[in-house]
C-alpha positions in Angstrom: 44.1 -4.7 -9.8 44.0 -1.1 -9.3 41.8 0.6 -6.6 38.1 1.6 -7.9 37.9 5.4 -8.5 36.3 7.3 -5.6 33.1 9.2 -6.2 32.0 11.9 -3.5 28.1 12.4 -3.6 27.2 15.6 -1.9 23.8 15.3 -0.4 22.3 12.2 1.5 18.6 12.5 0.6 16.7 10.1 -1.6 18.4 11.3 -4.7 21.8 11.2 -3.1 21.3 7.6 -1.6 20.0 6.2 -5.0 22.8 7.8 -6.9 25.2 6.3 -4.6 23.7 2.7 -4.8 24.0 3.0 -8.7 27.6 4.3 -8.7 28.2 1.2 -6.4 26.8 -1.1 -9.0 29.2 0.4 -11.6 32.1 -0.5 -9.5 32.8 2.9 -7.9 33.8 3.5 -4.1 31.3 6.0 -3.0 31.3 8.5 -0.2 28.1 10.3 0.8 28.5 13.7 2.5 25.9 15.8 4.1 25.9 18.6 6.7 23.0 16.7 8.4 21.8 13.3 9.0 20.9 11.1 6.1 17.2 11.5 4.9 16.4 14.2 7.3 15.7 17.0 4.9 13.1 17.1 2.3 13.3 13.1 2.0 11.8 13.1 5.6 8.4 14.3 5.7 7.2 14.5 2.0 3.7 13.2 0.9 5.1 9.7 0.2 3.7 9.3 -3.4 5.6 7.3 -6.0 3.9 9.6 -8.6 4.8 7.9 -11.9 1.8 9.3 -13.6 2.8 13.1 -13.0 4.5 13.7 -16.2 2.9 17.1 -16.9 4.9 20.1 -15.7 3.6 22.5 -12.8 3.3 25.5 -15.3 0.4 24.8 -17.7 -1.6 26.7 -20.2 -3.8 28.8 -18.2 -1.5 28.8 -14.9 -0.8 32.7 -15.4 -4.4 33.6 -15.4 -4.9 31.7 -12.2 -2.1 33.2 -10.3 -3.7 36.5 -9.1 -6.7 34.7 -7.6 -4.4 32.1 -5.9 -2.4 34.9 -4.4 -5.5 36.8 -3.1 -6.8 33.7 -1.5 -5.3 33.2 2.0 -5.9 29.7 1.9 -5.3 29.1 -1.8 -2.7 26.7 -3.5 0.1 29.5 -3.8 1.8 31.9 -1.5 4.5 34.4 -2.4 6.3 36.3 0.2 6.6 39.9 -1.2 10.1 40.6 0.1 11.3 37.5 -1.7 9.8 38.5 -5.1 13.0 40.3 -6.4 15.0 37.3 -6.0 12.4 35.0 -7.4 11.3 37.0 -10.4 13.8 35.7 -13.0 12.8 32.1 -12.0 9.0 33.2 -12.2 9.5 34.5 -15.9 11.0 31.4 -17.0 8.2 29.4 -15.1 5.7 31.5 -17.2 7.5 30.8 -20.4 7.4 26.9 -19.6 3.6 27.0 -19.5 3.2 27.7 -23.2 1.3 24.8 -24.9 4.1 23.8 -27.3 6.7 23.7 -24.2 4.3 21.8 -22.2 3.8 19.1 -24.6 7.7 18.7 -25.0 8.5 18.9 -21.3 5.7 16.3 -20.6 7.3 13.8 -23.1 10.6 14.6 -21.3 9.5 14.0 -18.0 7.5 10.9 -19.0 10.9 9.5 -20.4 12.3 9.3 -16.7 9.0 8.3 -14.9 8.4 5.3 -17.2 11.2 3.5 -15.7 10.6 4.4 -12.1 9.1 0.9 -11.1 11.6 -1.1 -13.1 14.5 0.9 -11.4 13.1 0.8 -7.9 11.9 -2.9 -7.8 15.2 -4.6 -7.6 16.3 -1.9 -4.9 13.3 -2.6 -2.8 13.7 -6.2 -2.9 17.5 -5.9 -2.1 16.7 -3.7 0.8 13.9 -5.8 2.1 11.3 -2.9 1.7 8.6 -4.8 0.1 6.2 -4.3 3.1 6.9 -0.6 3.2 5.7 0.2 -0.4 2.2 -0.1 -2.0 1.7 0.0 -5.7 -2.0 0.5 -5.4 -2.8 3.8 -7.3 -4.1 7.1 -6.4 -7.5 8.7 -6.9 -8.4 12.2 -7.8 -12.0 13.1 -6.7 -14.2 15.8 -8.1 -17.2 17.8 -6.8 -18.6 18.3 -10.1 -18.3 17.0 -13.7 -17.3 20.4 -14.6 -14.5 20.4 -12.4 -13.2 17.1 -14.0 -13.7 18.6 -17.4 -11.5 21.6 -16.2 -8.7 18.9 -16.2 -9.3 17.5 -19.6 -6.1 18.7 -21.3 -4.1 17.7 -18.2 -5.7 14.1 -18.4 -5.5 14.0 -22.2 -1.7 15.0 -22.1 -0.7 12.4 -19.7 -2.8 9.7 -21.5 -0.9 10.6 -24.8 2.3 10.0 -23.0 1.5 6.6 -21.7 -0.2 7.1 -18.4 -3.0 4.7 -17.4 -5.9 6.7 -16.2 -9.4 5.4 -15.5 -12.5 7.5 -15.3 -14.6 6.6 -12.0 -18.3 7.1 -11.4 -19.6 8.4 -8.1 -20.4 4.8 -6.8 -16.7 3.7 -7.7 -15.3 6.7 -5.9 -17.2 5.7 -2.7 -16.6 2.0 -3.0 -12.9 2.8 -2.9 -13.0 5.2 -0.1 -16.3 5.0 1.9 -15.2 7.8 4.5 -15.1 10.6 1.9 -17.4 13.6 2.6 -20.6 13.6 0.7 -20.8 15.5 -2.5 -18.2 14.1 -4.7 -19.6 13.0 -8.2 -16.7 11.4 -9.9 -13.0 10.7 -10.1 -10.0 9.6 -12.0 -7.9 6.5 -10.9 -4.2 7.0 -11.5 -3.5 3.3 -11.8 0.3 3.0 -11.8 0.9 5.5 -8.7 2.4 4.2 -5.6 3.2 5.1 -2.0 5.5 4.4 0.8 4.3 4.0 4.5 7.1 6.3 5.8 9.3 8.4 3.4 12.2 8.5 6.3 12.3 4.8 6.7 12.3 4.2 3.1 15.3 6.4 2.4 17.0 4.9 5.4 16.2 1.4 4.3 17.9 2.4 1.0 20.7 4.1 2.9 21.5 1.0 4.9 21.7 -1.0 1.7 24.2 1.4 0.5 26.2 1.1 3.7 26.1 -2.9 3.5 27.5 -2.7 0.1 30.4 -0.8 1.4 29.5 2.7 1.1 30.7 5.4 3.6 29.2 8.5 5.2 30.8 11.7 6.1 29.2 14.5 8.1 30.3 17.6 6.2 29.0 21.1 5.3 30.8 21.5 1.9 31.7 25.2 1.3 34.0 25.1 -1.8 36.5 23.0 -3.9 40.3 22.7 -4.2 41.5 22.4 -7.8 44.7 20.4 -9.2 45.7 21.1 -12.8 42.4 22.8 -13.4 40.2 20.3 -12.0 38.3 19.9 -8.7 39.9 17.3 -6.6 38.7 17.5 -3.2 35.7 19.4 -1.2 36.4 21.8 1.6 34.4 21.0 4.7 33.5 24.1 7.0 35.0 22.0 9.7 38.4 22.2 8.1 39.1 18.9 6.8 39.1 18.1 3.0 37.5 15.2 1.2 39.4 14.1 -1.8 37.7 12.4 -4.8 38.2 11.4 -8.5 34.5 12.5 -9.4 32.0 14.7 -7.5 28.2 14.6 -7.7 26.0 17.4 -6.6 22.9 16.0 -5.0 21.9 18.8 -2.5 18.5 19.3 -3.5 17.4 23.0 -2.9 20.6 23.7 -1.6 22.6 22.8 -4.8 22.6 26.2 -6.4 25.5 27.7 -4.5 27.7 24.7 -5.0 26.9 24.3 -8.5 28.0 28.1 -9.0 31.2 27.4 -7.1 31.8 24.7 -9.9 31.2 27.0 -12.7 27.5 26.3 -13.4 24.9 29.0 -12.9 21.4 27.5 -12.7 18.0 28.8 -12.1 17.1 26.6 -9.0 14.9 27.7 -6.3 12.4 26.0 -3.8 8.6 25.6 -3.6 8.1 25.1 0.1 5.5 22.5 0.9 3.5 22.1 4.1 1.8 19.2 5.6 0.0 17.9 8.7 0.0 14.4 9.9 -2.7 13.0 12.3 -3.5 9.7 13.8 -6.3 7.8 12.1 -8.7 8.0 15.0 -11.1 5.8 13.2 -11.0 7.3 9.7 -10.3 4.8 6.8 -8.2 6.0 4.0 -7.2 3.0 1.7 -5.4 4.8 -0.9 -3.7 8.3 -1.9 -6.4 10.7 -2.6 -6.0 13.7 -4.4 -8.7 16.7 -4.4 -7.7 19.0 -7.3 -10.5 21.4 -6.2 -8.6 21.9 -2.9 -5.2 21.5 -4.1 -4.3 18.9 -1.5 -3.3 15.2 -1.3 -4.1 12.9 1.5 -1.7 9.8 2.2 -2.2 6.8 4.4 0.9 6.3 6.3 2.3 4.2 8.9 2.2 7.1 11.5 -1.3 8.4 10.3 -2.9 10.4 7.6 -0.8 13.1 6.0 -2.6 16.2 4.5 -0.5 18.4 2.4 0.1 20.3 -0.9 0.1 23.8 -2.1 3.3 25.8 -2.6 5.1 28.7 -0.9 7.6 30.7 -2.6 9.8 32.3 0.0 13.3 30.7 -0.3 15.5 28.7 1.9 15.9 31.4 4.7 12.5 32.4 5.7 11.1 31.0 8.8 8.2 28.5 8.3 4.6 29.9 8.2 2.6 26.9 9.7 -0.7 28.6 9.2 -0.2 27.2 5.7 -0.3 23.7 7.2 -3.3 24.5 9.3 -5.2 25.8 6.1 -4.5 22.7 4.3 -5.6 20.3 7.1 -8.9 22.3 7.1 -9.4 21.6 3.4 -8.5 17.8 4.4 -11.5 17.9 6.9 -13.7 18.9 4.0 -12.6 15.8 2.0 -12.6 13.5 5.1 -14.6 14.9 7.7 -13.5 12.5 10.4 -10.0 13.9 10.5 -9.2 15.4 13.8 -6.1 17.5 14.6 -5.4 15.9 18.0 -2.0 14.6 18.2 -1.0 16.0 14.9 2.2 17.1 13.8 3.3 19.7 11.1 6.1 19.9 8.9 7.6 22.1 6.1 10.1 20.9 3.4 12.0 22.6 0.6 11.1 21.1 -2.8 14.1 21.7 -5.3 12.5 23.1 -8.2 13.5 24.3 -11.6 11.2 26.7 -13.7 10.5 23.9 -16.4 9.7 21.3 -13.8 12.4 19.1 -15.2 15.4 17.8 -13.1 19.1 18.6 -13.7 20.8 15.2 -14.4 23.8 16.2 -16.1 27.7 16.3 -16.5 29.3 19.6 -16.0 30.0 21.5 -19.1 33.1 22.9 -17.3 34.7 20.1 -15.6 35.0 16.4 -16.8 34.8 14.9 -13.3 31.7 17.0 -12.1 28.1 15.8 -12.2 24.7 17.2 -11.0 21.4 15.5 -10.0 19.0 17.9 -8.5 15.9 19.9 -9.0 13.3 17.3 -9.0 10.5 19.4 -7.7 7.8 17.4 -6.4 9.1 14.1 -7.8 12.4 13.4 -6.0 11.2 10.3 -4.3 9.5 9.1 -7.6 12.5 9.8 -9.8 15.2 8.7 -7.2 16.2 5.4 -8.7 15.9 6.3 -12.3 18.1 9.4 -11.6 20.7 7.1 -9.9 20.9 4.9 -12.9 21.3 7.7 -15.4 23.7 9.6 -13.4 25.8 6.5 -13.0 25.9 5.9 -16.6 27.3 9.3 -17.2 30.0 9.0 -14.6 31.1 5.5 -16.1 30.9 6.9 -19.7 28.2 4.4 -20.5 25.4 5.2 -23.2 22.2 6.5 -21.7 19.0 4.7 -22.1 17.2 8.2 -23.0 18.4 11.3 -24.5 20.0 13.3 -21.6 19.8 16.6 -23.5 16.5 17.9 -22.0 18.1 17.5 -18.5 21.3 19.3 -19.0 22.5 21.9 -16.3 23.2 24.7 -19.0 19.8 24.4 -20.9 18.7 27.8 -19.8 
């Protein structure tokens, strides 16, 4: 019997680990490589939502007209560092184009095709990794201070319902029955019935990583800089430490850091990062039963093992600028307007790099240049949610198996 083919997966976050597990299921020998520890980048401190109902893109009809107001508001949902604008401008133009209504309708259908399988793909992994107690499938609740505010989301709500998302309108009494510690003044809500959450994103990805190791997977600390070619095909990765890692196939799962290596493999891609901030504080007597989304404030609150996490918003500043933790402080103050009992004492702040494509769709793709190169990155706000399904779809591509959905919308050369 011949030895199994070896796949190098570059990136050991939630997407890379899921790709590794799915490749193992297809019979490949898999090595994960990352310049840092597994699960320590964007997968470490995110909001923890399994947001299977979030099939609408970030750029929506009306987004453009709201941008000036958001940028003028120091506590608004969007910040752009002017020094980064020249680099960001091509991405922004594509982002605006993706917000045309006909494009939004199409993108939503294409995102829903992935999200509808999220639980089916995660359930066996959660069972095998013995993570049942770390995951809750108990929905999320969006809360509004006025009926007018909810009506302002009518298109967003209808769009998702037309794409199979289960949403239930809630009265004021139903909102406070679910979350008694909410601030006064909320008048209605929407229950996102199929949404889930994890108690700790880092422990969740590490549980899956341990399953990967238990099934024979390997990990190597490596900062990949380039590739060595043989007969016109990449066959090994060059580690900045000097040692090469050979492979039969290579998969790029470096999140927001994927753009450079994709270019080294012949594929230029408009990937950038939406930097996200959050603050996690002890419960201190506050009861939060479910994930709560406040569209009025552009924040989400998650009950976690270590406390309540308050996050949201977007900063456009690239990968190199220092964090601006005043963003996290501003978000937390908004969180206190939703749950007045929250206190900063003992809290921790975090910033992560969401890997974002201008059309909100991930890249899950074979290379158009090399028959042994594959890409899985650009999941934006949905890396945790789409991780297992991305792994299955990508492993089918490597194995040459028919895909369960049309993969054309996620190709790397779609722009």
